[in-house]
N, C-alpha and C positions, 0 to 999 in steps of 0.2 A: 309329583316329581320329587327327586331327592333333595334338591336345593334350588334357591332362587338364582336366576341368571344375573351375571354381572353386566355392566354396561357394554353394549355391542355384542353380547353373547346370546346364542340360541341354545336352549336345553330341551330335551325330549321328555314329554309327559308320558306316564305309563297308561293313562286311559282318559277318555272324554265322554261325557254324557250330558244330555239336556233333559230337563224335567220341569213341569209346571210348579209354580210356587209364588214367592213374594210374601213379605211379612203379613200383609193384610189377608191374603188368601190362606196362608198357612194357619193363622189364628182363627179365621172363620171356620175352616174345616175342622180344626181341633175342637172348637166349642161344639160344633154339630156332633162330632163323633163321641166326644166325652160326656155328652148328656143323654146317650142312648146306647143300647147294646148293638153289637154287630148283627145287622139283619141277615147276613149270609151264614152266620154260625149255626151249627146244629146244637140247640139247647134242649137237652132231654131232661125234663124234670119229672120226678115221681109225683103222683097226685098229692097236692097239698104241700109239697116240699118247699119250705121257706118262701112261699109266694108272697106272703104279706110283707116280709122283710125286704124282698127284692123290689116290690112295688113302691115301698116307702122311700127308697132312694132314687127312684127314677125321675128324670126330668126330660123325657123324650118328647114333651110337647113344647120344648124350647125351639124357636125358629130363628135362624141366623140369616141376616140380610147384609150383603156386601155393597158398599158404596165406593165407587172408584171409576177408573177409566182404563181402557186399553187402546192401543193404536190400531188403525185399519191396515195392519200388515200381516205377515205370515204367522205371527204369534197370537195377536189379540183375540180374534174370534174363537180360536181353539182354546185359549185360556178361559174365556168366558163359558164356553161349552163344557169344559172339564169341571169348572167350579159348580155349574148347575148339576152335573152328574154326581158330584160329591154331596149334594143335598143342600147347598147354600142358595138362597134366593139371589138372583143376579139382575133383577129389574133396575137396580141402582147403579149398574155398571154400564157406562156409556162407551161406545166405539167411536173414536175421534179420527176423522179423515185428516191426512197430512201429518199425523203424529206417530212416533215410534213407541211401541210397548216398552215398558220398563224392563231392563235386563240386569241381572246380577251375575257376577262371576265369583265363585267360591272354589276353594281348594281344600283337599283333605290334609295338606301340609299345615302344621300349626304356625309355620313361619310366613305363610303367604296371606296377605291381607285380603279381606273381602272387598270387592269393587262393585259399584252400582251405577248404572246409567239411568237417570230418573225419567227421561223421556216424557211420556204423556202425563205423568203425575204432576209435572210442573205447569200444566195448563190450568190447574185449579187456582182460583183466587178467593179472597175473603168474601166476595159477593156471592159465591156459590153456596155459602153456608150461613146466610143471614137469618133464615127461618128453619125451625126444627123439621118441617116436612121435607126439606132438602136432604135431610139425613135419614129420617125414618120412613119417608114415602107415605105418610098418612097413617102409619101404624104406631100405636103406643109402645114406647121402648122402655125396657128395664135397664139396659146398659148399652153404652157405646164404647167400643175399643178403638183407640187411635194409635198410630205410629207417627213418626216424624218424616215421612217420605214426601210430604208436600212442602210448598213454600211456608215459611214461618207464619206469615200473616194469615194464610188460609187455615192452618191448623189451629192457631190461636182463636180465630173467629169461630171455628167449628166447636172447640171446647167451650167457649163462652156461651154459644147458642144452646148447647146441650145443658150446661149448668143452669142457665136462666130457666130452662124448661123443667128443672128438677130431675134430670136424668143422670144416673150414676155414670161417671166417666172413668174408664181405665186407660191410662196412658203408658205405653211401652216406648220410651223415648229413643228410638233408633231409626236412622242414624242420629246420634245425639247432637243437639245444639240448644243453646240457652233460650228460654222463654221469658217474656216479661213477667215480673213478679205478680202482677194482678191476675194472671191466669191460674196460678197454683191453687187458690181456694176452690176452684171449680172441679178439681181433680179428686175423685174419690179414692182411686187405687193408682199408685205409681209403682210400676214394676220395671226394674232395670238391672243390668248386670253391673259388676263392680267397676268396670271401665267407664261405663256411662254415669254411674253414681259419682265417681270422683270428678269426672269432667263437668257435670252439671252443678255439683256442689262447690267446685273449685277448691276442694280439700286435697292437700298433697298426700301421695301415698305414704310418705314418712310419718304423717300424722295418724295413720291407721295402724295401731299396734295390735297384732293378733286379731281375733274375731271381735273382741270388745270394741275395737275402734270404729265399727260400723254404727255404733250408737250416735256418734257425733255427726255422721253423714245423715242418718235418718232424722235426727233432730233438726237439721238444717231445713229439710223439706216439710217437716211437721210445723215448724215455726212459720213457714211460708203459707200454710193453710191446707196442705195435703192431708187427707183423712187417714190413709193407710199406705205405708211405705214398705216395699219388699225389695230386697237386694239379693239377686241370685249370684252364687259364688262358685259355680261349677262343681268340682269334686268336693268342695267344702260345704255344699248344701245351700242354704239360704238364711237370710236374716230378715225379720219382720218387726215392724213397730207401728203402734197407734198411740193416741194420746194416753190410753190407759194400760196398754200391755205391750210387751216386746219379748223376743226370744229367737232361738235358733232352731232350724230343722236340718237334720243330717241328710246328706245325699244318699241315694240308693247305692248299695254296695255290690261288689262282684259283677261288674258290668264289662262287657266287651265293647269298648268305645270305638266306633268306626267313623262316624260323621256327626259333628256337633252343631252343624250350621242351622238346624231347625229346632234346637233345644229350647231357645227362649220363646218361640212361638207356641210350642207345645205346652210349655209351662203356663203361659197365659191362658191356653185353652183349659188345662186342668184346674187352674185357680178359678177361672170364670164358671166352669161347670159346678164346682163346689159352692160358689157364691150364689148361683141361681138356685141350687138345691136348698141353701140356707134361707133364701127369701121365701121359698115355699113353706118351709118348716117353721120359720120364725126364730131359728137358733143360729146365730152367726158365730163361727169359730174360725178366725183368721189362720190359726195354726193348721187346722184341718185343710184349709184351702191351699196353703203353702205346701203341705205334705202331698196333696194330690198333684200340684204343679210339678214337684220334684219327681214323682212317679211317672207322670206323663212325659216329661223331658227325658227320663231314663229310657223309656221305651223307644223314642225316636232316634236316639244317638246310637242304637245298636244296629242300624241299617243305613245304607247310603240313600240320601235324599232328604227332603224337608217335608213334603206333603204326603206322599204315598205311605211312608212308614208310620204316620200318626195312628195311634191305636184307638179302639172303641172303649166305651166305659167298662165293658165286661172283660177287657183284655189288659187293663192297666197294671195288674199284678203278674202278667204272664210275659216272660222274656221273649225277645224276638225269635230265638231259635225254636222255642216251643210253639209259637204262633205259626211259624213257617211249616213245621211238621204237621200242624193240624189242618192246613189248607190243602 
């Protein structure tokens, strides 16, 4: 729509659509796709052509498991079925009678806020995450990705349980709210946008001068015990910091921006894919992970939707228009 409605006014929207998604689902699908090539693509390689190089960067033995819940309504079972079709293990997703599936409302208008009805997500309590098997389902985990769509006590317990088990924790704090300070040392990777970073650090926007001001924000979280801090800055790229290194990554250029609602989730997927590759090779480069995150988010904002536009590993350098022509 062209503008927000005033009190008591009705305005006409230009279009409406519904699609599967959610921060957890989007991130799970992004990690799955960005650790393997598109299985439906026609990949014609000449005999011996760069096969060793391509195999060296592949992480398609990475398995992604979703832990969550949907309501026993018209949306829940279909969402779970769709996630399974996308390659994500869904044995950790429960269907809860009497609860409504989480619903989000987003708009392509930059002036319209995103709204979320938490629904069944609020049924989780801290007691659901007291042991690591409640998260991993008996599987040894390399990393757990959390968002803040559950009650604070539940997510804090889940992070602490994973941390005590020696599992790397990536937190994407959205929707943003403060955590108790004792939780931060369990967080290996903290990835947030600039609004979330300012909210959680309680640093005023006036204290952030140009790009260099993000140093102060990152230092706040490093002092709390976070190992790696990444702040995504939209068209300005991203800022990253660890105890020993920090820097900036430029955003992808010459993009046709259509829908930014899934950008953060795809960033998390690209970052995680590079991290998993580094664990295999033994060479960790946070800048490379942030660069891959920026590329992944660039691909998803070129089309409408959050989940469907997520690219595969072999498509991350291909703009959406070129991918559409190839299909």
